Backbone bond lengths (Angstrom), bond angles and torsions (degrees), N, CA, C in turn:
res aa  C-N    CA-C-N  psi(-1)  N-CA   C-N-CA  omega(-1)  CA-C   N-CA-C  phi
1 X - - - 1.451 - - 1.442 107.13 -
2 X 1.400 117.79 154.39 1.440 126.74 -179.53 1.543 109.51 -77.88
3 X 1.346 114.10 160.18 1.497 117.37 173.93 1.425 115.56 -62.15
4 X 1.310 112.53 165.17 1.505 117.82 -172.43 1.470 114.26 -59.80
5 X 1.392 118.61 -36.86 1.355 123.20 -173.66 1.599 111.11 -68.67
6 X 1.366 111.50 -36.54 1.503 117.90 172.67 1.494 112.02 -58.66
7 X 1.367 110.58 -50.63 1.494 115.24 -178.77 1.500 110.83 -59.36
8 X 1.366 114.06 -44.15 1.516 116.32 -178.98 1.474 112.83 -61.31
9 X 1.353 119.98 -43.57 1.484 125.57 173.97 1.528 109.92 -54.71
10 X 1.356 119.68 -47.92 1.425 120.02 175.70 1.427 123.06 -61.39
11 X 1.356 112.57 -39.10 1.451 120.94 168.76 1.448 118.43 -64.50
12 X 1.339 115.40 -43.36 1.382 122.89 174.01 1.617 113.81 -59.92
13 X 1.282 112.41 -44.12 1.497 118.66 172.82 1.469 114.11 -60.30
14 X 1.364 114.24 -51.97 1.522 114.30 178.98 1.620 111.12 -65.28
15 X 1.291 118.62 -37.04 1.431 117.65 -177.79 1.457 110.50 -64.61
16 X 1.310 118.97 -49.99 1.493 119.71 -174.89 1.477 109.02 -70.08
17 X 1.297 116.40 -36.24 1.579 118.66 177.11 1.553 110.94 -63.56
18 X 1.246 115.50 -36.57 1.555 120.52 -176.32 1.567 105.74 -73.91
19 X 1.316 120.64 -43.07 1.384 126.06 174.71 1.609 108.90 -52.94
20 X 1.343 110.70 -56.68 1.520 115.68 179.92 1.509 114.45 -56.87
21 X 1.372 116.49 -44.14 1.384 120.23 -179.99 1.507 114.89 -67.24
22 X 1.286 121.23 -37.92 1.435 121.95 175.27 1.497 112.84 -66.82
23 X 1.389 115.96 -40.90 1.427 115.72 172.99 1.460 115.09 -61.09
24 X 1.306 115.54 -41.34 1.436 121.72 -177.84 1.462 114.83 -62.30
25 X 1.418 116.55 -40.39 1.423 121.42 -179.58 1.536 115.06 -86.57
26 X 1.291 119.05 -27.41 1.392 120.21 -168.39 1.617 109.73 -112.98
27 X 1.319 117.20 -51.65 1.508 119.57 -168.74 1.396 116.53 -97.67
28 X 1.343 116.75 -28.90 1.491 119.57 174.24 1.472 114.58 -55.46
29 X 1.490 113.90 -51.07 1.429 116.51 179.86 1.552 114.79 -58.75
30 X 1.379 119.50 -33.68 1.369 119.96 177.35 1.494 109.64 -70.64
31 X 1.354 123.12 -37.22 1.434 120.59 179.19 1.546 109.03 -65.84
32 X 1.261 117.04 -34.81 1.535 118.14 -178.14 1.556 108.36 -70.18
33 X 1.284 118.57 -32.03 1.405 124.31 179.49 1.533 109.59 -71.28
34 X 1.356 124.07 -41.70 1.371 125.21 176.50 1.570 110.15 -66.44
35 X 1.340 117.53 -39.34 1.421 121.06 175.31 1.435 115.44 -64.86
36 X 1.367 117.73 -33.51 1.462 123.66 179.85 1.548 109.51 -71.52
37 X 1.338 115.96 -41.80 1.462 117.94 174.69 1.455 111.81 -66.71
38 X 1.290 120.75 -42.58 1.482 115.89 175.54 1.493 115.59 -62.54
39 X 1.314 120.15 -35.54 1.416 126.01 -179.95 1.483 106.62 -67.88
40 X 1.316 122.77 -38.76 1.435 121.94 -179.83 1.479 109.13 -73.69
41 X 1.244 124.61 -23.98 1.440 123.24 172.77 1.491 116.95 -80.64
42 X 1.314 116.24 -9.88 1.472 122.54 -173.21 1.512 108.28 -109.39
43 X 1.272 116.51 139.05 1.473 126.69 174.00 1.538 112.91 -74.76
44 X 1.371 115.87 -24.15 1.456 120.79 -178.19 1.515 110.52 -113.83
45 X 1.297 116.55 152.39 1.518 121.24 176.06 1.426 106.56 -58.75
46 X 1.354 117.77 140.32 1.590 119.38 173.70 1.461 110.02 -82.91
47 X 1.402 111.36 134.79 1.496 119.16 176.33 1.547 106.44 -78.52
48 X 1.375 108.44 171.13 1.404 117.36 -175.22 1.603 110.78 -61.59
49 X 1.209 117.64 -36.72 1.501 122.90 -172.69 1.551 105.17 -70.09
50 X 1.299 124.20 -38.72 1.408 128.30 179.08 1.609 105.05 -66.28
51 X 1.321 115.48 -49.08 1.499 120.50 -173.64 1.651 104.92 -59.55
52 X 1.237 113.62 -38.72 1.619 118.40 -177.94 1.529 107.07 -63.31
53 X 1.333 114.18 -38.08 1.496 115.55 -175.74 1.537 109.36 -75.04
54 X 1.367 117.12 -35.79 1.489 121.91 -179.15 1.475 112.35 -73.00
55 X 1.318 119.87 -43.60 1.486 123.43 -177.86 1.559 108.45 -139.55
56 X 1.340 113.78 76.88 1.449 117.93 179.85 1.617 107.74 -70.73
57 X 1.360 109.09 143.51 1.442 116.36 177.03 1.494 106.47 -98.73
58 X 1.469 116.11 123.52 1.507 118.38 -178.92 1.610 113.10 -51.85
59 X 1.268 111.18 151.70 1.453 116.26 178.88 1.517 114.17 -62.25
60 X 1.369 116.21 -34.12 1.458 118.09 -173.19 1.496 105.86 -79.18
61 X 1.389 123.38 -23.78 1.374 125.04 176.97 1.509 106.51 -73.46
62 X 1.375 120.84 -47.22 1.363 121.00 176.77 1.533 116.80 -57.03
63 X 1.351 113.50 -39.87 1.438 116.21 176.37 1.545 112.53 -64.81
64 X 1.319 116.46 -42.90 1.417 123.00 -178.07 1.573 111.95 -64.42
65 X 1.362 112.00 -40.33 1.597 112.74 174.95 1.464 111.30 -67.27
66 X 1.375 115.55 -34.31 1.597 112.92 -174.83 1.582 106.16 -74.07
67 X 1.312 119.06 -40.31 1.503 119.62 -165.41 1.663 109.00 -85.97
68 X 1.296 116.49 -27.24 1.492 119.91 -167.52 1.483 108.93 -53.30
69 X 1.394 119.09 -58.40 1.480 117.77 -173.90 1.509 111.05 -58.85
70 X 1.336 123.70 -42.47 1.471 122.27 178.90 1.478 110.82 -65.52
71 X 1.338 121.98 -46.16 1.491 124.22 -177.68 1.477 107.17 -65.93
72 X 1.269 120.55 -43.89 1.559 121.56 178.08 1.467 109.47 -56.34
73 X 1.304 118.06 -49.90 1.479 122.37 -175.88 1.546 111.45 -63.40
74 X 1.376 119.60 -39.80 1.436 126.29 176.75 1.608 106.81 -62.25
75 X 1.320 115.29 -46.87 1.506 120.57 -175.39 1.491 109.18 -59.74
76 X 1.357 114.19 -50.50 1.480 120.06 -177.06 1.457 110.98 -60.41
77 X 1.353 114.40 -47.37 1.533 117.57 -174.59 1.526 108.83 -66.57
78 X 1.380 118.59 -44.60 1.415 121.63 -177.25 1.509 113.89 -71.76
79 X 1.263 114.99 -28.82 1.523 120.21 -174.10 1.540 110.22 -84.84
80 X 1.317 118.33 -36.01 1.422 119.11 -166.57 1.640 113.19 -122.15
81 X 1.331 114.31 -22.29 1.484 115.84 -174.24 1.497 109.77 -109.73
82 X 1.347 120.71 -77.16 1.439 120.81 -178.30 1.605 108.60 -133.88
83 X 1.304 113.90 145.49 1.563 121.42 174.68 1.490 108.57 -129.67
84 X 1.309 115.24 132.86 1.450 120.84 175.59 1.481 110.52 -79.96
85 X 1.383 110.55 144.58 1.504 121.01 175.66 1.433 111.09 -137.07
86 X 1.324 117.91 151.31 1.564 123.93 172.09 1.438 105.95 -104.84
87 X 1.355 117.90 136.89 1.404 122.36 174.28 1.622 106.40 -84.09
88 X 1.367 112.98 121.36 1.486 111.83 -167.76 1.587 107.24 -103.60
89 X 1.260 120.84 -3.85 1.504 120.01 -174.89 1.524 107.61 -143.60
90 X 1.324 115.70 -174.70 1.419 122.82 -175.83 1.575 116.50 -110.04
91 X 1.394 110.81 18.82 1.422 117.79 -171.99 1.556 114.22 -70.60
92 X 1.354 112.93 -18.87 1.500 116.48 177.69 1.672 111.12 -110.92
93 X 1.317 114.10 19.40 1.463 117.99 170.91 1.526 109.80 -61.78
94 X 1.326 118.92 145.42 1.401 129.55 5.20 1.655 108.97 -91.37
95 X 1.283 119.72 -1.52 1.388 120.61 -174.34 1.552 110.77 -65.39
96 X 1.381 115.00 -49.77 1.536 122.87 173.99 1.590 110.65 -120.31
97 X 1.282 107.47 134.71 1.536 111.90 -179.59 1.554 112.82 -106.67
98 X 1.256 118.55 159.87 1.431 123.09 175.56 1.558 103.38 -66.58
99 X 1.396 112.97 123.23 1.451 120.62 178.96 1.560 107.44 108.17
100 X 1.371 117.01 -2.24 1.528 116.61 169.36 1.488 112.52 -74.62
101 X 1.286 115.23 140.98 1.557 119.26 171.86 1.463 105.11 -116.77
102 X 1.343 114.65 124.23 1.455 118.94 -175.75 1.508 114.74 -125.30
103 X 1.298 113.21 160.01 1.443 115.81 172.50 1.588 112.43 -107.74
104 X 1.337 109.22 137.88 1.508 118.36 -174.35 1.489 108.40 -109.65
105 X 1.279 117.96 120.18 1.489 122.45 175.81 1.436 112.26 -71.62
106 X 1.394 115.88 108.15 1.508 117.95 -169.87 1.491 114.80 -75.43
107 X 1.376 118.39 -23.19 1.448 120.49 -171.41 1.543 106.38 -95.10
108 X 1.336 126.30 -0.11 1.425 126.79 -174.22 1.541 110.80 -56.54
109 X 1.349 119.36 -46.08 1.369 120.12 -179.52 1.595 117.12 -104.47
110 X 1.366 114.57 17.27 1.462 122.23 -179.16 1.494 114.83 123.92
111 X 1.241 117.79 152.69 1.414 124.52 -178.57 1.500 109.91 -90.44
112 X 1.386 118.04 129.09 1.529 116.25 -176.29 1.612 103.35 -131.63
113 X 1.311 109.76 154.40 1.419 114.79 176.54 1.448 109.27 -66.88
114 X 1.464 119.23 148.27 1.427 122.55 -170.85 1.406 116.01 -76.51
115 X 1.391 120.35 -12.38 1.497 123.30 178.59 1.437 116.20 -99.49
116 X 1.370 115.19 -61.49 1.517 118.66 -177.65 1.499 112.09 -89.54
117 X 1.396 120.38 -11.33 1.367 122.91 169.31 1.618 110.00 70.93
118 X 1.288 115.27 27.12 1.465 120.89 -179.79 1.560 104.68 -85.05
119 X 1.324 114.19 142.32 1.509 118.79 -178.57 1.547 114.07 -66.50
120 X 1.267 115.90 125.42 1.498 119.53 179.44 1.512 110.66 -99.93
121 X 1.373 116.75 -43.95 1.484 123.67 -175.60 1.501 104.32 -138.37
122 X 1.314 113.99 132.47 1.480 121.38 170.96 1.508 111.67 -84.42
123 X 1.242 119.18 129.83 1.457 125.40 -179.01 1.544 114.95 -115.08
124 X 1.208 122.34 -62.00 1.429 126.90 176.72 1.565 111.35 -157.69
125 X 1.282 115.84 166.39 1.448 121.36 172.78 1.564 108.49 -101.56
126 X 1.382 112.75 155.60 1.459 117.98 174.68 1.465 115.84 -57.04
127 X 1.291 119.15 138.51 1.473 122.86 174.36 1.515 112.81 -97.24
128 X 1.283 121.95 150.21 1.369 124.53 175.48 1.476 111.27 -56.01
129 X 1.394 120.55 125.58 1.377 122.62 -178.40 1.523 114.40 101.18
130 X 1.327 116.57 -14.93 1.508 121.70 172.00 1.537 110.87 -56.83
131 X 1.315 115.02 141.00 1.532 120.09 165.39 1.412 107.58 -94.27
132 X 1.275 122.11 119.13 1.416 129.65 -166.28 1.524 108.47 -122.07
133 X 1.410 115.12 139.89 1.462 119.32 170.77 1.528 103.44 -104.05
134 X 1.314 117.79 139.79 1.431 123.68 -176.28 1.511 111.91 -152.09
135 X 1.344 116.99 158.13 1.395 120.90 172.77 1.550 112.75 -74.35
136 X 1.385 113.52 126.94 1.518 119.46 -179.32 1.417 105.04 -52.41
137 X 1.423 121.15 120.91 1.383 117.51 176.06 1.579 120.91 -61.87
138 X 1.296 118.38 -21.58 1.412 124.39 173.33 1.553 117.42 -85.55
139 X 1.347 113.60 -11.12 1.451 117.07 178.58 1.549 102.49 -163.54
140 X 1.289 121.03 92.39 1.494 127.45 -171.77 1.609 110.08 -72.46
141 X 1.288 118.74 1.13 1.470 122.01 171.24 1.535 107.71 -77.58
142 X 1.277 119.31 -17.93 1.481 123.13 -171.24 1.554 108.63 -106.02
143 X 1.311 113.15 132.75 1.502 117.08 171.75 1.433 115.39 -93.72
144 X 1.299 120.86 127.22 1.542 123.90 179.86 1.548 103.61 -109.55
145 X 1.402 116.35 154.39 1.398 126.76 168.46 1.470 113.40 -124.94
146 X 1.292 124.53 120.89 1.457 130.12 -178.93 1.443 110.76 -143.89
147 X 1.252 118.58 172.10 1.466 126.87 172.89 1.480 108.69 -96.53
148 X 1.386 117.46 135.27 1.464 129.44 176.32 1.540 102.72 -72.51
149 X 1.294 112.34 121.37 1.508 117.78 174.45 1.488 110.45 -116.98
150 X 1.301 119.13 -38.70 1.545 121.96 -178.50 1.472 112.93 -112.82
151 X 1.293 115.67 131.68 1.496 121.58 175.47 1.549 109.90 -99.34
152 X 1.395 116.42 161.80 1.403 116.61 -179.37 1.584 114.26 -49.38
153 X 1.354 114.39 133.46 1.391 120.38 179.47 1.536 114.52 90.41
154 X 1.297 117.37 -19.80 1.518 121.46 174.75 1.524 116.19 -54.95
155 X 1.163 118.85 145.88 1.547 123.74 161.96 1.479 106.54 -106.83
156 X 1.367 110.07 125.50 1.475 124.44 -176.33 1.565 111.92 -112.60
157 X 1.337 116.20 125.87 1.419 117.85 169.27 1.521 108.72 -124.27
158 X 1.362 113.80 133.53 1.487 117.91 171.18 1.560 104.87 -126.85
159 X 1.385 110.74 113.86 1.444 116.71 -170.82 1.594 110.05 -146.33
160 X 1.304 115.22 129.58 1.498 118.40 -170.55 1.512 115.11 51.50
161 X 1.361 118.64 43.87 1.375 124.74 175.33 1.529 113.35 69.86
162 X 1.392 113.52 15.47 1.553 117.57 -172.63 1.486 103.84 -121.44
163 X 1.392 114.01 138.57 1.416 119.37 179.42 1.512 110.07 -102.09
164 X 1.305 116.63 138.27 1.535 125.95 179.75 1.567 102.44 -127.70
165 X 1.353 111.96 139.53 1.529 116.78 174.28 1.461 106.59 -133.61
166 X 1.355 116.95 133.18 1.495 125.11 170.04 1.492 106.30 -114.00
167 X 1.344 119.35 108.51 1.437 118.75 -174.37 1.568 110.82 -78.24
168 X 1.373 112.50 156.77 1.464 116.08 173.39 1.574 108.15 -80.73
169 X 1.279 116.79 125.60 1.507 121.99 -177.38 1.556 109.97 -120.23
170 X 1.357 114.57 157.15 1.366 120.39 174.21 1.559 108.90 -86.43
171 X 1.201 117.10 164.05 1.500 121.71 178.89 1.520 105.51 -56.25
172 X 1.362 114.07 134.26 1.489 122.25 173.46 1.475 112.28 81.24
173 X 1.295 124.03 -0.65 1.431 130.07 176.01 1.457 108.51 -76.35
174 X 1.406 117.25 133.85 1.443 122.69 177.25 1.508 111.10 -98.11
175 X 1.320 112.69 -24.98 1.454 118.16 -172.67 1.514 107.44 -155.48
176 X 1.438 112.54 145.83 1.410 119.07 -178.17 1.565 104.35 -139.37
177 X 1.366 115.19 118.68 1.544 122.18 174.40 1.545 107.58 54.13
178 X 1.297 116.76 38.13 1.463 120.95 171.49 1.514 115.10 84.08
179 X 1.363 116.56 9.09 1.346 123.41 -178.39 1.536 110.27 -117.96
180 X 1.343 119.75 140.76 1.561 123.84 -177.04 1.545 103.48 -66.99
181 X 1.299 115.59 140.51 1.493 123.31 171.38 1.467 110.50 -81.29
182 X 1.297 116.57 147.34 1.539 122.83 170.21 1.526 110.20 82.53
183 X 1.272 121.88 8.86 1.494 121.75 -177.67 1.556 110.11 -148.61
184 X 1.349 115.79 159.67 1.414 120.51 172.38 1.529 108.81 -75.16
185 X 1.301 125.92 122.68 1.432 126.35 174.93 1.574 110.36 -94.73
186 X 1.315 114.98 116.91 1.484 123.63 -178.87 1.568 105.51 -74.81
187 X 1.310 116.45 117.42 1.436 122.95 -177.89 1.601 109.80 -77.94
188 X 1.274 113.61 116.51 1.452 116.98 -173.98 1.545 114.34 -58.94
189 X 1.330 115.76 138.89 1.540 119.34 174.16 1.551 107.33 -128.02
190 X 1.270 117.36 132.91 1.468 127.41 173.96 1.557 113.27 -121.19
191 X 1.280 114.71 125.59 1.431 118.18 -179.79 1.494 112.33 -63.72
192 X 1.354 120.86 133.51 1.430 125.19 175.19 1.632 108.22 -100.93
193 X 1.358 113.19 -49.45 1.420 114.00 179.43 1.456 109.56 -164.37
194 X 1.385 119.37 169.58 1.415 121.95 177.09 1.579 114.85 -125.22
195 X 1.286 110.90 4.69 1.529 112.72 -174.85 1.484 116.03 -128.31
196 X 1.353 118.49 15.74 1.422 119.71 -176.39 1.587 113.31 -90.93
197 X 1.291 115.98 -25.15 1.408 120.64 179.55 1.614 113.80 -132.07
198 X 1.328 117.74 145.80 1.438 121.81 176.86 1.459 111.87 -130.55
199 X 1.355 116.06 148.08 1.412 122.29 175.27 1.664 106.13 -116.16
200 X 1.297 112.58 92.48 1.482 114.57 -166.40 1.495 108.90 70.53
201 X 1.362 113.54 -123.37 1.525 118.53 -178.20 1.430 107.13 -95.65
202 X 1.333 123.79 -3.06 1.452 124.50 -174.13 1.496 112.25 -94.12
203 X 1.289 118.75 134.89 1.419 129.03 -179.47 1.450 110.40 -78.12
204 X 1.353 117.68 132.51 1.519 122.65 178.74 1.493 106.36 -101.66
205 X 1.264 111.37 146.93 1.487 118.65 -178.82 1.599 108.40 -106.63
206 X 1.316 111.60 124.95 1.495 119.27 -178.81 1.545 107.81 -96.99
207 X 1.384 111.81 122.95 1.464 117.18 177.85 1.464 113.95 -124.80
208 X 1.244 115.40 153.41 1.539 120.20 170.23 1.551 111.06 -94.86
209 X 1.271 113.97 120.21 1.471 125.34 -178.78 1.610 108.01 -100.66
210 X 1.256 113.45 127.40 1.507 119.42 -177.17 1.448 114.26 -107.07
211 X 1.305 116.64 88.12 1.393 119.85 169.20 1.544 114.06 -79.40
212 X 1.341 118.99 158.45 1.440 118.37 -170.56 1.499 116.25 -52.59
213 X 1.346 120.98 -37.19 1.422 121.68 -176.50 1.492 116.91 -108.13
214 X 1.357 114.88 -5.42 1.465 119.65 -179.69 1.537 113.03 -154.67
215 X 1.238 115.56 139.45 1.473 123.40 175.42 1.546 108.77 -106.57
216 X 1.249 116.17 125.23 1.512 122.59 -179.15 1.523 109.67 -144.94
217 X 1.397 119.10 166.82 1.348 127.57 -178.48 1.429 113.11 -99.16
218 X 1.260 118.14 144.25 1.429 126.57 175.80 1.503 112.62 -127.12
219 X 1.409 120.95 166.12 1.433 122.91 -179.88 1.629 103.11 -125.31
220 X 1.272 110.57 139.41 1.533 116.09 168.83 1.585 107.30 -130.50
221 X 1.321 114.45 152.36 1.479 119.96 174.14 1.458 107.87 -116.35
222 X 1.418 116.76 99.68 1.439 117.33 -173.16 1.538 117.71 -64.76
223 X 1.307 117.52 -21.67 1.574 122.95 178.44 1.544 105.54 -66.42
224 X 1.304 119.44 -33.10 1.471 121.70 -172.78 1.556 113.53 -80.49
225 X 1.264 115.49 135.97 1.499 115.60 -178.72 1.482 112.57 -77.24
226 X 1.312 120.17 152.94 1.534 122.29 173.51 1.599 106.16 -72.09
227 X 1.292 112.72 121.85 1.523 119.89 -178.81 1.558 106.04 -78.88
228 X 1.203 123.34 59.76 1.451 123.37 -174.23 1.619 112.77 -64.52
229 X 1.437 110.99 -24.72 1.490 115.40 -176.60 1.504 105.24 -72.82
230 X 1.363 124.26 -14.92 1.421 125.48 176.00 1.547 110.98 -91.60
231 X 1.306 120.11 -4.80 1.474 119.87 -176.86 1.492 111.17 -67.30
232 X 1.347 114.68 152.05 1.503 119.48 178.30 1.567 103.77 -71.82
233 X 1.330 113.13 127.61 1.478 120.32 176.02 1.465 116.91 -91.16
234 X 1.293 120.24 101.37 1.423 122.80 -175.75 1.453 108.38 -82.95
235 X 1.339 122.41 130.13 1.471 121.43 174.57 1.442 114.72 -50.66
236 X 1.363 116.19 133.91 1.463 120.91 172.92 1.577 113.16 87.87
237 X 1.324 118.87 0.91 1.369 124.20 178.31 1.524 118.45 -123.74
238 X 1.313 118.55 161.62 1.488 118.02 174.00 1.584 108.15 -74.57
239 X 1.326 110.61 161.29 1.492 117.47 -170.90 1.547 114.07 -57.32
240 X 1.320 113.66 -28.02 1.455 116.25 -174.52 1.533 106.24 -111.99
241 X 1.304 121.52 29.18 1.459 126.65 177.81 1.495 109.29 -134.32
242 X 1.352 112.63 143.87 1.542 117.93 -177.03 1.470 106.35 -142.32
243 X 1.347 117.46 144.70 1.435 123.86 167.80 1.536 113.07 -112.90
244 X 1.261 115.25 115.34 1.509 119.98 -170.40 1.491 111.19 -71.28
245 X 1.380 118.70 123.54 1.417 122.50 -174.22 1.580 107.95 -71.51
246 X 1.268 117.14 162.73 1.461 124.73 170.48 1.497 109.11 -58.32
247 X 1.352 113.64 137.31 1.521 118.78 177.13 1.565 111.95 74.38
248 X 1.239 119.39 14.84 1.456 124.10 179.50 1.593 110.88 -135.73
249 X 1.350 114.41 168.30 1.427 118.28 -177.75 1.571 110.77 -142.15
250 X 1.338 117.49 154.74 1.377 118.46 -179.42 1.572 107.29 -107.73
251 X 1.356 115.54 126.61 1.472 118.86 -172.77 1.548 111.70 -125.34
252 X 1.271 116.06 137.95 1.477 121.63 179.23 1.529 107.04 -129.68
253 X 1.396 113.40 156.20 1.409 125.40 173.59 1.663 108.44 -85.16
254 X 1.251 112.35 150.10 1.547 116.53 178.36 1.526 110.61 -70.67
255 X 1.301 118.23 -26.88 1.499 127.19 -179.13 1.631 97.20 -88.90
256 X 1.366 114.21 91.22 1.463 118.43 -166.54 1.632 111.17 -68.11
257 X 1.385 115.73 -34.64 1.411 119.98 -174.34 1.734 108.52 -84.98
258 X 1.272 111.74 -5.47 1.458 115.33 -165.75 1.476 108.57 -134.85
259 X 1.272 122.95 41.27 1.407 128.10 -179.42 1.568 112.41 -141.67
260 X 1.356 112.51 128.07 1.431 120.50 172.61 1.510 104.46 -89.25
261 X 1.294 121.49 107.77 1.446 125.33 -172.88 1.570 109.39 -140.69
262 X 1.312 114.95 -161.86 1.376 122.20 -177.24 1.483 118.50 -54.49
263 X 1.393 110.22 -26.38 1.524 116.20 173.03 1.510 115.04 -58.38
264 X 1.336 114.98 -35.54 1.362 122.20 -175.22 1.567 117.85 -91.84
265 X 1.355 113.20 -38.89 1.466 118.51 -176.82 1.533 116.29 -123.28
266 X 1.216 118.39 6.45 1.524 119.84 175.11 1.573 114.55 102.60
267 X 1.303 112.34 -139.50 1.456 120.70 -161.34 1.524 112.72 -109.37
268 X 1.265 117.69 157.55 1.457 120.86 -179.54 1.627 107.94 -101.12
269 X 1.324 123.19 113.58 1.363 120.81 176.20 1.518 112.95 -69.98
270 X 1.273 118.46 147.00 1.477 123.82 -171.60 1.572 106.99 -60.35
271 X 1.402 114.51 -36.68 1.488 113.70 -177.05 1.537 111.06 -70.67
272 X 1.344 122.42 -5.84 1.366 119.94 175.66 1.549 118.25 -94.01
273 X 1.372 111.82 -1.38 1.412 118.55 179.44 1.479 110.83 -71.63
274 X 1.342 116.27 136.35 1.408 124.47 177.76 1.476 116.22 -103.85
275 X 1.338 119.10 -31.89 1.513 124.15 -178.93 1.454 111.24 166.97
276 X 1.373 109.93 -176.78 1.488 117.59 -174.95 1.653 102.24 -117.45
277 X 1.348 111.83 128.81 1.560 119.15 174.33 1.460 107.51 -71.90
278 X 1.346 115.99 124.01 1.406 122.95 -177.34 1.566 120.70 -121.98
279 X 1.397 111.82 -20.21 1.496 113.23 -166.04 1.534 106.24 -155.51
280 X 1.355 115.38 131.38 1.497 121.21 165.59 1.493 110.56 -90.77
281 X 1.336 119.63 113.81 1.482 121.76 -176.05 1.533 110.81 -99.68
282 X 1.266 116.50 -13.65 1.491 119.17 173.48 1.567 109.50 -162.18
283 X 1.346 114.82 149.96 1.365 118.41 179.21 1.610 111.50 -143.24
284 X 1.333 115.66 119.29 1.460 115.70 -176.02 1.496 108.53 -108.23
285 X 1.327 116.75 148.06 1.499 124.56 172.20 1.496 107.03 -98.94
286 X 1.301 113.45 133.00 1.470 121.36 -174.80 1.549 108.19 -120.67
287 X 1.403 120.37 32.79 1.439 121.94 -178.08 1.470 113.90 -83.28
288 X 1.304 115.21 71.75 1.474 122.58 179.32 1.686 105.93 -85.98
289 X 1.254 112.33 123.44 1.513 117.25 -178.03 1.596 108.87 -69.30
290 X 1.343 113.86 168.53 1.523 116.17 178.01 1.499 110.48 -63.27
291 X 1.360 121.62 -28.92 1.403 123.42 -177.34 1.604 113.34 -87.78
292 X 1.330 112.83 2.09 1.445 116.84 -175.12 1.563 110.08 -70.87
293 X 1.349 118.73 145.39 1.385 122.47 179.00 1.535 109.99 -90.44
294 X 1.270 119.57 -12.03 1.444 124.97 176.74 1.472 113.84 -79.20
295 X 1.341 116.53 141.36 1.443 120.06 177.40 1.547 110.83 -62.34
296 X 1.242 122.42 159.01 1.423 126.06 -171.87 1.528 110.90 -72.91
297 X 1.323 118.63 -15.22 1.480 121.80 177.75 1.454 114.16 -90.18
298 X 1.371 119.75 -3.16 1.361 122.03 175.49 1.484 114.36 -88.04
299 X 1.322 124.97 119.08 1.407 129.10 -173.92 1.536 110.48 -64.23
300 X 1.345 116.97 144.95 1.373 123.33 178.89 1.527 114.33 -102.05
301 X 1.361 117.29 -9.79 1.452 119.61 178.04 1.550 104.22 179.74
302 X 1.323 107.71 173.45 1.597 121.22 -178.96 1.462 106.73 -115.88
303 X 1.435 115.56 128.80 1.333 122.42 177.16 1.531 109.95 -92.92
304 X 1.353 119.09 80.67 1.419 123.54 -171.20 1.574 107.03 -66.96
305 X 1.309 120.02 -26.73 1.436 121.26 -175.10 1.521 111.69 -69.51
306 X 1.305 120.60 -13.98 1.481 127.18 -173.37 1.549 105.71 -88.70
307 X 1.373 119.78 -19.80 1.506 116.92 -170.25 1.572 108.14 -70.18
308 X 1.364 109.98 144.29 1.432 112.55 179.18 1.606 113.05 139.82
309 X 1.241 118.80 -172.92 1.463 123.00 -179.43 1.487 112.25 -68.64
310 X 1.310 111.63 147.38 1.517 117.99 -179.82 1.443 112.96 -94.39
311 X 1.284 117.77 130.18 1.453 119.09 173.52 1.520 118.35 -92.79
């Protein structure tokens, strides 16, 4: 089921629309009739004050008529077209930073009803490299944002901070989505820098990872161990290896040592997908020092250079 705010918007839209419709069909004609009778009995045109006394419009009807168009437009836009999200953590650094505000394309992976989230229209499947928002499989009240790494049927290995992908191929295929069939493809990594980001006192390494359809940057922290004992253990595979089931996807954060993702809890069912992150429309800096008098939630600046399309 959708979040509480989505349900509230739908109920508010339906409620205000129903009030407006009932008034339009039943009560407005009666008010017009009373006004016409009064006008016929008067030698002078009736002013607004007199009309209001003869056929007053209930306050709830006035409110419903005024908010219905706006609320309906917001509900349609947010439910079927784009929805704004705030990035609350650093699991997608350096691609997305804490304080980024993004737009998620809701129709990218299909049109769903805004309450029960059942699929109404199929549009497209996620592509490898997409940044997707989805309902966390272990608690669907929570929205997660990660990068799609594995497609249905893929065999994924993440070992020694290196990603390998063996795609599912049909008989006779030599290549699928830019990856060689029948073998594990080592995803190329190139070092960008070692001094841009820190995790406490530890330097983080920024690398460019080249997936077949998209090139993007990731972060690793060499001093931190790989927590393989926390990895999701899929029956029949090694601890750092996973086979993506049909109708599901394997998702990872770009901040590889600081992301709770498919490595830890498994796969993302297609029905959990919310949409594709496509645009950063605002980005706030929250770097308040320890001696700052401002609360931590008050932004200290705007990162205009970050606004634009998401890669």
